[in-house]
PDB file as gemmi writes it, atoms N, CA and C in Angstrom:
CRYST1    1.000    1.000    1.000  90.00  90.00  90.00 P 1                      
ATOM      1  N   UNK A   1       1.095 -10.663  31.546  1.00  0.00           N  
ATOM      2  CA  UNK A   1       1.427  -9.212  31.123  1.00  0.00           C  
ATOM      3  C   UNK A   1       0.449  -8.122  31.315  1.00  0.00           C  
ATOM      4  N   UNK A   2       1.095  -7.112  31.712  1.00  0.00           N  
ATOM      5  CA  UNK A   2      -0.049  -6.092  32.172  1.00  0.00           C  
ATOM      6  C   UNK A   2      -0.507  -5.360  30.951  1.00  0.00           C  
ATOM      7  N   UNK A   3      -1.833  -5.178  30.986  1.00  0.00           N  
ATOM      8  CA  UNK A   3      -2.668  -4.355  30.117  1.00  0.00           C  
ATOM      9  C   UNK A   3      -3.244  -3.188  30.620  1.00  0.00           C  
ATOM     10  N   UNK A   4      -3.145  -2.117  29.681  1.00  0.00           N  
ATOM     11  CA  UNK A   4      -3.729  -0.885  30.260  1.00  0.00           C  
ATOM     12  C   UNK A   4      -5.267  -1.017  29.743  1.00  0.00           C  
ATOM     13  N   UNK A   5      -5.984   0.076  30.095  1.00  0.00           N  
ATOM     14  CA  UNK A   5      -7.516  -0.052  29.737  1.00  0.00           C  
ATOM     15  C   UNK A   5      -7.439   0.196  28.167  1.00  0.00           C  
ATOM     16  N   UNK A   6      -6.569   1.136  27.852  1.00  0.00           N  
ATOM     17  CA  UNK A   6      -6.357   1.558  26.535  1.00  0.00           C  
ATOM     18  C   UNK A   6      -6.077   0.328  25.443  1.00  0.00           C  
ATOM     19  N   UNK A   7      -5.091  -0.508  26.136  1.00  0.00           N  
ATOM     20  CA  UNK A   7      -4.694  -1.526  25.205  1.00  0.00           C  
ATOM     21  C   UNK A   7      -5.894  -2.679  25.124  1.00  0.00           C  
ATOM     22  N   UNK A   8      -6.413  -2.835  26.246  1.00  0.00           N  
ATOM     23  CA  UNK A   8      -7.656  -3.921  26.231  1.00  0.00           C  
ATOM     24  C   UNK A   8      -8.724  -3.535  25.394  1.00  0.00           C  
ATOM     25  N   UNK A   9      -9.065  -1.876  25.413  1.00  0.00           N  
ATOM     26  CA  UNK A   9     -10.202  -1.673  24.334  1.00  0.00           C  
ATOM     27  C   UNK A   9      -9.580  -1.960  23.145  1.00  0.00           C  
ATOM     28  N   UNK A  10      -8.319  -1.217  22.768  1.00  0.00           N  
ATOM     29  CA  UNK A  10      -7.879  -1.505  21.704  1.00  0.00           C  
ATOM     30  C   UNK A  10      -7.848  -2.877  20.694  1.00  0.00           C  
ATOM     31  N   UNK A  11      -7.532  -3.901  21.872  1.00  0.00           N  
ATOM     32  CA  UNK A  11      -7.532  -5.240  21.085  1.00  0.00           C  
ATOM     33  C   UNK A  11      -9.060  -5.623  20.958  1.00  0.00           C  
ATOM     34  N   UNK A  12      -9.980  -5.310  21.856  1.00  0.00           N  
ATOM     35  CA  UNK A  12     -11.248  -5.635  21.852  1.00  0.00           C  
ATOM     36  C   UNK A  12     -11.960  -5.139  20.293  1.00  0.00           C  
ATOM     37  N   UNK A  13     -11.349  -3.887  19.792  1.00  0.00           N  
ATOM     38  CA  UNK A  13     -12.118  -3.291  18.906  1.00  0.00           C  
ATOM     39  C   UNK A  13     -11.220  -3.330  17.661  1.00  0.00           C  
ATOM     40  N   UNK A  14     -10.239  -3.758  17.589  1.00  0.00           N  
ATOM     41  CA  UNK A  14      -9.307  -3.526  16.466  1.00  0.00           C  
ATOM     42  C   UNK A  14      -9.617  -4.467  15.236  1.00  0.00           C  
ATOM     43  N   UNK A  15     -10.120  -5.918  15.596  1.00  0.00           N  
ATOM     44  CA  UNK A  15     -10.567  -6.516  14.622  1.00  0.00           C  
ATOM     45  C   UNK A  15     -11.616  -6.160  13.798  1.00  0.00           C  
ATOM     46  N   UNK A  16     -12.563  -5.211  14.452  1.00  0.00           N  
ATOM     47  CA  UNK A  16     -13.917  -4.823  13.849  1.00  0.00           C  
ATOM     48  C   UNK A  16     -13.308  -3.653  12.922  1.00  0.00           C  
ATOM     49  N   UNK A  17     -12.260  -2.584  13.763  1.00  0.00           N  
ATOM     50  CA  UNK A  17     -12.143  -1.464  12.802  1.00  0.00           C  
ATOM     51  C   UNK A  17     -11.150  -1.792  11.718  1.00  0.00           C  
ATOM     52  N   UNK A  18     -10.099  -2.696  12.062  1.00  0.00           N  
ATOM     53  CA  UNK A  18      -9.039  -2.784  11.174  1.00  0.00           C  
ATOM     54  C   UNK A  18      -9.624  -3.414   9.703  1.00  0.00           C  
ATOM     55  N   UNK A  19     -10.607  -4.367   9.863  1.00  0.00           N  
ATOM     56  CA  UNK A  19     -10.920  -5.005   8.719  1.00  0.00           C  
ATOM     57  C   UNK A  19     -11.741  -4.138   7.766  1.00  0.00           C  
ATOM     58  N   UNK A  20     -12.232  -2.816   8.287  1.00  0.00           N  
ATOM     59  CA  UNK A  20     -12.783  -1.883   7.350  1.00  0.00           C  
ATOM     60  C   UNK A  20     -11.877  -0.938   6.724  1.00  0.00           C  
ATOM     61  N   UNK A  21     -10.495  -0.939   7.453  1.00  0.00           N  
ATOM     62  CA  UNK A  21      -9.783   0.235   7.016  1.00  0.00           C  
ATOM     63  C   UNK A  21      -8.900   0.264   5.551  1.00  0.00           C  
ATOM     64  N   UNK A  22      -8.877  -1.237   4.927  1.00  0.00           N  
ATOM     65  CA  UNK A  22      -8.641  -1.025   3.428  1.00  0.00           C  
ATOM     66  C   UNK A  22      -9.894  -0.800   2.625  1.00  0.00           C  
ATOM     67  N   UNK A  23     -11.016  -1.087   2.851  1.00  0.00           N  
ATOM     68  CA  UNK A  23     -12.148  -0.695   2.162  1.00  0.00           C  
ATOM     69  C   UNK A  23     -12.481   0.916   2.121  1.00  0.00           C  
ATOM     70  N   UNK A  24     -11.902   1.515   3.254  1.00  0.00           N  
ATOM     71  CA  UNK A  24     -12.005   3.004   3.125  1.00  0.00           C  
ATOM     72  C   UNK A  24     -10.815   3.626   2.640  1.00  0.00           C  
ATOM     73  N   UNK A  25      -9.690   3.104   2.153  1.00  0.00           N  
ATOM     74  CA  UNK A  25      -8.719   3.451   1.327  1.00  0.00           C  
ATOM     75  C   UNK A  25      -7.505   3.822   2.319  1.00  0.00           C  
ATOM     76  N   UNK A  26      -7.653   3.209   3.371  1.00  0.00           N  
ATOM     77  CA  UNK A  26      -6.411   3.454   4.287  1.00  0.00           C  
ATOM     78  C   UNK A  26      -5.595   1.972   4.339  1.00  0.00           C  
ATOM     79  N   UNK A  27      -4.294   2.119   4.573  1.00  0.00           N  
ATOM     80  CA  UNK A  27      -3.436   0.907   4.457  1.00  0.00           C  
ATOM     81  C   UNK A  27      -3.788   0.103   5.880  1.00  0.00           C  
ATOM     82  N   UNK A  28      -3.212  -1.272   5.802  1.00  0.00           N  
ATOM     83  CA  UNK A  28      -3.691  -1.847   6.975  1.00  0.00           C  
ATOM     84  C   UNK A  28      -2.668  -1.680   8.089  1.00  0.00           C  
ATOM     85  N   UNK A  29      -3.094  -1.506   9.364  1.00  0.00           N  
ATOM     86  CA  UNK A  29      -2.345  -0.857  10.358  1.00  0.00           C  
ATOM     87  C   UNK A  29      -1.358  -2.083  10.980  1.00  0.00           C  
ATOM     88  N   UNK A  30      -0.471  -1.621  11.716  1.00  0.00           N  
ATOM     89  CA  UNK A  30       0.586  -2.324  12.482  1.00  0.00           C  
ATOM     90  C   UNK A  30       0.494  -1.950  13.771  1.00  0.00           C  
ATOM     91  N   UNK A  31       0.575  -2.695  14.839  1.00  0.00           N  
ATOM     92  CA  UNK A  31       0.292  -2.768  16.260  1.00  0.00           C  
ATOM     93  C   UNK A  31       1.563  -3.259  16.916  1.00  0.00           C  
ATOM     94  N   UNK A  32       2.338  -2.204  17.578  1.00  0.00           N  
ATOM     95  CA  UNK A  32       3.847  -2.322  18.507  1.00  0.00           C  
ATOM     96  C   UNK A  32       3.393  -2.200  19.816  1.00  0.00           C  
ATOM     97  N   UNK A  33       3.640  -2.986  20.511  1.00  0.00           N  
ATOM     98  CA  UNK A  33       3.456  -3.130  21.927  1.00  0.00           C  
ATOM     99  C   UNK A  33       5.034  -3.215  22.772  1.00  0.00           C  
ATOM    100  N   UNK A  34       5.470  -2.264  23.465  1.00  0.00           N  
ATOM    101  CA  UNK A  34       6.599  -2.198  24.023  1.00  0.00           C  
ATOM    102  C   UNK A  34       6.166  -2.382  25.556  1.00  0.00           C  
ATOM    103  N   UNK A  35       7.413  -3.060  26.366  1.00  0.00           N  
ATOM    104  CA  UNK A  35       7.121  -2.929  27.972  1.00  0.00           C  
ATOM    105  C   UNK A  35       7.465  -1.764  28.482  1.00  0.00           C  
ATOM    106  N   UNK A  36       6.868  -1.409  29.443  1.00  0.00           N  
ATOM    107  CA  UNK A  36       7.228  -0.091  30.292  1.00  0.00           C  
ATOM    108  C   UNK A  36       8.376  -0.294  30.901  1.00  0.00           C  
ATOM    109  N   UNK A  37       9.363   0.772  30.495  1.00  0.00           N  
ATOM    110  CA  UNK A  37      10.779   0.717  31.196  1.00  0.00           C  
ATOM    111  C   UNK A  37      10.823   2.124  31.913  1.00  0.00           C  
ATOM    112  N   UNK A  38      11.691   2.060  32.825  1.00  0.00           N  
ATOM    113  CA  UNK A  38      11.967   3.126  33.753  1.00  0.00           C  
ATOM    114  C   UNK A  38      12.951   3.920  32.739  1.00  0.00           C  
ATOM    115  N   UNK A  39      12.977   5.508  33.151  1.00  0.00           N  
ATOM    116  CA  UNK A  39      13.719   6.338  32.380  1.00  0.00           C  
ATOM    117  C   UNK A  39      15.036   6.086  32.858  1.00  0.00           C  
ATOM    118  N   UNK A  40      15.952   6.727  32.287  1.00  0.00           N  
ATOM    119  CA  UNK A  40      17.294   6.964  32.397  1.00  0.00           C  
ATOM    120  C   UNK A  40      17.827   7.559  33.785  1.00  0.00           C  
ATOM    121  N   UNK A  41      16.614   8.581  34.162  1.00  0.00           N  
ATOM    122  CA  UNK A  41      16.910   8.877  35.677  1.00  0.00           C  
ATOM    123  C   UNK A  41      16.485   8.257  36.714  1.00  0.00           C  
ATOM    124  N   UNK A  42      16.009   7.131  36.720  1.00  0.00           N  
ATOM    125  CA  UNK A  42      15.578   6.119  37.592  1.00  0.00           C  
ATOM    126  C   UNK A  42      14.100   6.491  37.891  1.00  0.00           C  
ATOM    127  N   UNK A  43      13.406   7.341  37.609  1.00  0.00           N  
ATOM    128  CA  UNK A  43      11.977   7.194  37.666  1.00  0.00           C  
ATOM    129  C   UNK A  43      11.315   7.027  36.619  1.00  0.00           C  
ATOM    130  N   UNK A  44      10.247   7.570  36.105  1.00  0.00           N  
ATOM    131  CA  UNK A  44       9.311   7.233  35.150  1.00  0.00           C  
ATOM    132  C   UNK A  44      10.009   7.925  33.815  1.00  0.00           C  
ATOM    133  N   UNK A  45       9.813   7.288  32.675  1.00  0.00           N  
ATOM    134  CA  UNK A  45      10.441   7.794  31.537  1.00  0.00           C  
ATOM    135  C   UNK A  45       9.407   9.042  30.958  1.00  0.00           C  
ATOM    136  N   UNK A  46       9.472   9.982  30.586  1.00  0.00           N  
ATOM    137  CA  UNK A  46       8.945  11.109  30.277  1.00  0.00           C  
ATOM    138  C   UNK A  46       9.301  12.160  29.278  1.00  0.00           C  
ATOM    139  N   UNK A  47       8.416  12.381  28.154  1.00  0.00           N  
ATOM    140  CA  UNK A  47       8.816  13.255  27.063  1.00  0.00           C  
ATOM    141  C   UNK A  47       9.381  14.573  27.491  1.00  0.00           C  
ATOM    142  N   UNK A  48       8.809  14.940  28.511  1.00  0.00           N  
ATOM    143  CA  UNK A  48       9.073  16.151  29.293  1.00  0.00           C  
ATOM    144  C   UNK A  48      10.412  16.545  29.831  1.00  0.00           C  
ATOM    145  N   UNK A  49      11.129  15.370  30.333  1.00  0.00           N  
ATOM    146  CA  UNK A  49      12.250  15.246  30.923  1.00  0.00           C  
ATOM    147  C   UNK A  49      13.385  14.711  29.910  1.00  0.00           C  
ATOM    148  N   UNK A  50      13.907  15.561  29.239  1.00  0.00           N  
ATOM    149  CA  UNK A  50      14.678  15.200  28.332  1.00  0.00           C  
ATOM    150  C   UNK A  50      15.907  14.098  28.125  1.00  0.00           C  
ATOM    151  N   UNK A  51      16.406  14.067  29.546  1.00  0.00           N  
ATOM    152  CA  UNK A  51      17.604  13.212  29.801  1.00  0.00           C  
ATOM    153  C   UNK A  51      17.010  11.794  30.342  1.00  0.00           C  
ATOM    154  N   UNK A  52      15.622  11.588  30.387  1.00  0.00           N  
ATOM    155  CA  UNK A  52      14.935  10.553  30.936  1.00  0.00           C  
ATOM    156  C   UNK A  52      14.897   9.417  29.943  1.00  0.00           C  
ATOM    157  N   UNK A  53      15.192   9.751  28.730  1.00  0.00           N  
ATOM    158  CA  UNK A  53      14.479   8.923  27.383  1.00  0.00           C  
ATOM    159  C   UNK A  53      15.661   8.792  26.420  1.00  0.00           C  
ATOM    160  N   UNK A  54      15.781   7.962  25.534  1.00  0.00           N  
ATOM    161  CA  UNK A  54      16.848   8.005  24.258  1.00  0.00           C  
ATOM    162  C   UNK A  54      15.514   8.248  23.294  1.00  0.00           C  
ATOM    163  N   UNK A  55      16.007   8.901  22.539  1.00  0.00           N  
ATOM    164  CA  UNK A  55      15.190   9.327  21.234  1.00  0.00           C  
ATOM    165  C   UNK A  55      15.565   8.448  20.010  1.00  0.00           C  
ATOM    166  N   UNK A  56      14.865   7.853  19.315  1.00  0.00           N  
ATOM    167  CA  UNK A  56      15.471   7.277  17.948  1.00  0.00           C  
ATOM    168  C   UNK A  56      16.305   8.175  16.920  1.00  0.00           C  
ATOM    169  N   UNK A  57      16.147   9.448  17.278  1.00  0.00           N  
ATOM    170  CA  UNK A  57      16.965  10.320  16.385  1.00  0.00           C  
ATOM    171  C   UNK A  57      18.172  11.192  17.151  1.00  0.00           C  
ATOM    172  N   UNK A  58      18.241  10.597  18.416  1.00  0.00           N  
ATOM    173  CA  UNK A  58      19.539  11.303  19.306  1.00  0.00           C  
ATOM    174  C   UNK A  58      20.773  10.722  18.422  1.00  0.00           C  
ATOM    175  N   UNK A  59      21.674  11.797  18.623  1.00  0.00           N  
ATOM    176  CA  UNK A  59      23.054  11.732  17.946  1.00  0.00           C  
ATOM    177  C   UNK A  59      23.788  10.911  18.739  1.00  0.00           C  
ATOM    178  N   UNK A  60      24.922  10.356  18.364  1.00  0.00           N  
ATOM    179  CA  UNK A  60      25.847   9.728  19.426  1.00  0.00           C  
ATOM    180  C   UNK A  60      26.152  10.484  20.554  1.00  0.00           C  
ATOM    181  N   UNK A  61      26.753  11.664  20.367  1.00  0.00           N  
ATOM    182  CA  UNK A  61      27.256  12.557  21.242  1.00  0.00           C  
ATOM    183  C   UNK A  61      26.000  12.845  22.400  1.00  0.00           C  
ATOM    184  N   UNK A  62      24.961  13.031  21.978  1.00  0.00           N  
ATOM    185  CA  UNK A  62      23.767  13.272  22.742  1.00  0.00           C  
ATOM    186  C   UNK A  62      23.381  11.845  23.504  1.00  0.00           C  
ATOM    187  N   UNK A  63      23.392  10.835  22.873  1.00  0.00           N  
ATOM    188  CA  UNK A  63      23.275   9.164  23.513  1.00  0.00           C  
ATOM    189  C   UNK A  63      24.345   9.043  24.724  1.00  0.00           C  
ATOM    190  N   UNK A  64      25.581   9.583  24.216  1.00  0.00           N  
ATOM    191  CA  UNK A  64      26.710   9.340  25.337  1.00  0.00           C  
ATOM    192  C   UNK A  64      26.546  10.300  26.571  1.00  0.00           C  
ATOM    193  N   UNK A  65      25.958  11.502  26.425  1.00  0.00           N  
ATOM    194  CA  UNK A  65      25.713  12.229  27.694  1.00  0.00           C  
ATOM    195  C   UNK A  65      24.605  12.049  28.171  1.00  0.00           C  
ATOM    196  N   UNK A  66      23.581  11.329  27.707  1.00  0.00           N  
ATOM    197  CA  UNK A  66      22.494  10.791  28.489  1.00  0.00           C  
ATOM    198  C   UNK A  66      22.983   9.620  29.109  1.00  0.00           C  
ATOM    199  N   UNK A  67      23.817   8.661  28.871  1.00  0.00           N  
ATOM    200  CA  UNK A  67      24.106   7.439  29.367  1.00  0.00           C  
ATOM    201  C   UNK A  67      25.087   7.847  30.461  1.00  0.00           C  
ATOM    202  N   UNK A  68      25.687   8.589  30.408  1.00  0.00           N  
ATOM    203  CA  UNK A  68      26.723   9.015  31.520  1.00  0.00           C  
ATOM    204  C   UNK A  68      26.000   9.693  32.601  1.00  0.00           C  
ATOM    205  N   UNK A  69      24.979  10.490  32.328  1.00  0.00           N  
ATOM    206  CA  UNK A  69      24.335  11.058  33.414  1.00  0.00           C  
ATOM    207  C   UNK A  69      23.088  10.057  34.179  1.00  0.00           C  
ATOM    208  N   UNK A  70      23.022   8.795  33.284  1.00  0.00           N  
ATOM    209  CA  UNK A  70      21.984   7.889  33.876  1.00  0.00           C  
ATOM    210  C   UNK A  70      22.079   7.247  35.095  1.00  0.00           C  
ATOM    211  N   UNK A  71      20.930   7.025  35.678  1.00  0.00           N  
ATOM    212  CA  UNK A  71      20.873   6.667  37.231  1.00  0.00           C  
ATOM    213  C   UNK A  71      21.313   5.000  37.035  1.00  0.00           C  
ATOM    214  N   UNK A  72      22.266   4.377  37.906  1.00  0.00           N  
ATOM    215  CA  UNK A  72      22.770   3.051  37.475  1.00  0.00           C  
ATOM    216  C   UNK A  72      23.310   2.487  38.764  1.00  0.00           C  
ATOM    217  N   UNK A  73      22.505   2.311  39.926  1.00  0.00           N  
ATOM    218  CA  UNK A  73      22.905   1.790  41.072  1.00  0.00           C  
ATOM    219  C   UNK A  73      23.288   0.760  41.275  1.00  0.00           C  
ATOM    220  N   UNK A  74      24.481   0.227  41.654  1.00  0.00           N  
ATOM    221  CA  UNK A  74      24.824  -1.193  41.890  1.00  0.00           C  
ATOM    222  C   UNK A  74      23.665  -1.968  42.598  1.00  0.00           C  
ATOM    223  N   UNK A  75      23.347  -3.105  42.013  1.00  0.00           N  
ATOM    224  CA  UNK A  75      22.176  -4.008  42.922  1.00  0.00           C  
ATOM    225  C   UNK A  75      20.809  -3.666  42.534  1.00  0.00           C  
ATOM    226  N   UNK A  76      20.816  -2.583  41.811  1.00  0.00           N  
ATOM    227  CA  UNK A  76      19.133  -1.936  41.791  1.00  0.00           C  
ATOM    228  C   UNK A  76      18.619  -2.288  40.406  1.00  0.00           C  
ATOM    229  N   UNK A  77      18.086  -3.427  40.267  1.00  0.00           N  
ATOM    230  CA  UNK A  77      17.691  -3.720  38.981  1.00  0.00           C  
ATOM    231  C   UNK A  77      15.900  -3.318  38.769  1.00  0.00           C  
ATOM    232  N   UNK A  78      15.414  -2.868  39.699  1.00  0.00           N  
ATOM    233  CA  UNK A  78      14.080  -2.527  39.355  1.00  0.00           C  
ATOM    234  C   UNK A  78      13.863  -0.976  38.784  1.00  0.00           C  
ATOM    235  N   UNK A  79      14.593  -0.071  39.060  1.00  0.00           N  
ATOM    236  CA  UNK A  79      14.447   1.091  38.514  1.00  0.00           C  
ATOM    237  C   UNK A  79      15.788   1.722  37.621  1.00  0.00           C  
ATOM    238  N   UNK A  80      16.357   0.420  36.971  1.00  0.00           N  
ATOM    239  CA  UNK A  80      17.554   0.865  36.255  1.00  0.00           C  
ATOM    240  C   UNK A  80      16.999   0.982  34.666  1.00  0.00           C  
ATOM    241  N   UNK A  81      17.151   2.150  34.204  1.00  0.00           N  
ATOM    242  CA  UNK A  81      16.744   2.288  32.819  1.00  0.00           C  
ATOM    243  C   UNK A  81      17.924   1.991  31.883  1.00  0.00           C  
ATOM    244  N   UNK A  82      19.026   1.745  32.067  1.00  0.00           N  
ATOM    245  CA  UNK A  82      20.203   1.502  31.182  1.00  0.00           C  
ATOM    246  C   UNK A  82      19.917  -0.252  31.226  1.00  0.00           C  
ATOM    247  N   UNK A  83      19.579  -0.976  32.168  1.00  0.00           N  
ATOM    248  CA  UNK A  83      19.164  -2.319  32.198  1.00  0.00           C  
ATOM    249  C   UNK A  83      17.975  -2.817  31.458  1.00  0.00           C  
ATOM    250  N   UNK A  84      17.124  -2.070  32.000  1.00  0.00           N  
ATOM    251  CA  UNK A  84      15.759  -2.233  31.074  1.00  0.00           C  
ATOM    252  C   UNK A  84      15.838  -1.724  29.633  1.00  0.00           C  
ATOM    253  N   UNK A  85      16.876  -0.967  28.931  1.00  0.00           N  
ATOM    254  CA  UNK A  85      16.736  -0.305  27.692  1.00  0.00           C  
ATOM    255  C   UNK A  85      17.533  -1.760  27.065  1.00  0.00           C  
ATOM    256  N   UNK A  86      18.694  -2.067  27.658  1.00  0.00           N  
ATOM    257  CA  UNK A  86      19.223  -3.247  27.174  1.00  0.00           C  
ATOM    258  C   UNK A  86      18.711  -4.448  27.078  1.00  0.00           C  
ATOM    259  N   UNK A  87      17.602  -4.838  28.056  1.00  0.00           N  
ATOM    260  CA  UNK A  87      16.826  -6.089  28.041  1.00  0.00           C  
ATOM    261  C   UNK A  87      15.789  -5.809  26.945  1.00  0.00           C  
ATOM    262  N   UNK A  88      15.209  -4.757  26.568  1.00  0.00           N  
ATOM    263  CA  UNK A  88      14.040  -4.528  25.984  1.00  0.00           C  
ATOM    264  C   UNK A  88      14.345  -4.146  24.369  1.00  0.00           C  
ATOM    265  N   UNK A  89      15.492  -3.545  24.233  1.00  0.00           N  
ATOM    266  CA  UNK A  89      15.906  -2.918  22.782  1.00  0.00           C  
ATOM    267  C   UNK A  89      17.216  -3.637  22.403  1.00  0.00           C  
ATOM    268  N   UNK A  90      18.459  -3.548  23.096  1.00  0.00           N  
ATOM    269  CA  UNK A  90      19.712  -4.071  22.535  1.00  0.00           C  
ATOM    270  C   UNK A  90      19.627  -5.368  22.307  1.00  0.00           C  
ATOM    271  N   UNK A  91      19.351  -6.217  23.539  1.00  0.00           N  
ATOM    272  CA  UNK A  91      19.402  -7.551  23.308  1.00  0.00           C  
ATOM    273  C   UNK A  91      18.624  -8.321  22.232  1.00  0.00           C  
ATOM    274  N   UNK A  92      17.201  -7.773  22.069  1.00  0.00           N  
ATOM    275  CA  UNK A  92      16.411  -8.339  21.095  1.00  0.00           C  
ATOM    276  C   UNK A  92      17.175  -7.850  19.671  1.00  0.00           C  
ATOM    277  N   UNK A  93      17.589  -6.840  19.465  1.00  0.00           N  
ATOM    278  CA  UNK A  93      18.339  -6.356  18.301  1.00  0.00           C  
ATOM    279  C   UNK A  93      19.221  -7.158  17.894  1.00  0.00           C  
ATOM    280  N   UNK A  94      20.132  -7.422  19.060  1.00  0.00           N  
ATOM    281  CA  UNK A  94      21.486  -8.327  18.490  1.00  0.00           C  
ATOM    282  C   UNK A  94      21.205  -9.784  18.176  1.00  0.00           C  
ATOM    283  N   UNK A  95      19.932 -10.086  18.637  1.00  0.00           N  
ATOM    284  CA  UNK A  95      19.483 -11.476  17.970  1.00  0.00           C  
ATOM    285  C   UNK A  95      19.042 -11.595  16.690  1.00  0.00           C  
ATOM    286  N   UNK A  96      18.994 -10.314  15.700  1.00  0.00           N  
ATOM    287  CA  UNK A  96      18.793 -10.380  14.383  1.00  0.00           C  
ATOM    288  C   UNK A  96      19.985 -10.655  13.556  1.00  0.00           C  
ATOM    289  N   UNK A  97      21.079 -10.429  14.340  1.00  0.00           N  
ATOM    290  CA  UNK A  97      22.482 -10.800  13.644  1.00  0.00           C  
ATOM    291  C   UNK A  97      22.814  -9.687  12.540  1.00  0.00           C  
ATOM    292  N   UNK A  98      22.333  -8.607  12.773  1.00  0.00           N  
ATOM    293  CA  UNK A  98      22.810  -7.289  11.951  1.00  0.00           C  
ATOM    294  C   UNK A  98      21.840  -7.077  10.837  1.00  0.00           C  
ATOM    295  N   UNK A  99      20.617  -8.148  10.728  1.00  0.00           N  
ATOM    296  CA  UNK A  99      19.875  -8.001   9.550  1.00  0.00           C  
ATOM    297  C   UNK A  99      18.762  -6.913   9.678  1.00  0.00           C  
ATOM    298  N   UNK A 100      18.397  -6.195   8.504  1.00  0.00           N  
ATOM    299  CA  UNK A 100      17.312  -5.383   9.005  1.00  0.00           C  
ATOM    300  C   UNK A 100      16.220  -6.172   9.044  1.00  0.00           C  
ATOM    301  N   UNK A 101      15.539  -5.601   9.975  1.00  0.00           N  
ATOM    302  CA  UNK A 101      14.210  -5.958  10.508  1.00  0.00           C  
ATOM    303  C   UNK A 101      12.957  -5.742   9.195  1.00  0.00           C  
ATOM    304  N   UNK A 102      12.185  -6.327   9.283  1.00  0.00           N  
ATOM    305  CA  UNK A 102      10.932  -6.028   8.136  1.00  0.00           C  
ATOM    306  C   UNK A 102       9.940  -5.147   8.228  1.00  0.00           C  
ATOM    307  N   UNK A 103      10.481  -3.810   8.860  1.00  0.00           N  
ATOM    308  CA  UNK A 103       9.557  -2.780   8.404  1.00  0.00           C  
ATOM    309  C   UNK A 103      10.197  -1.543   8.321  1.00  0.00           C  
TER     310      UNK A 103                                                      
END                                                                             
């Protein structure tokens, strides 16, 4: 798995920092790591490019509009944001069988 410098730094220091958080009045932290996926426009996903990403708060019409405009070239599996989204989000969620996740 590819790790960025920030991820590596966090992993090295998390044990030390996280054990003291409850003593300081903070709740225990959760740490989620997601794979890097291409944007819907075929390039890098960017918060400054609205149509390159799917927000959790997007409405159904917004999502439909973004998916219709998404880059999805036949045979291109490297820069295909739709396939990456399905693999990283939809398929894992479908394995829950409709049950709510524990967070």
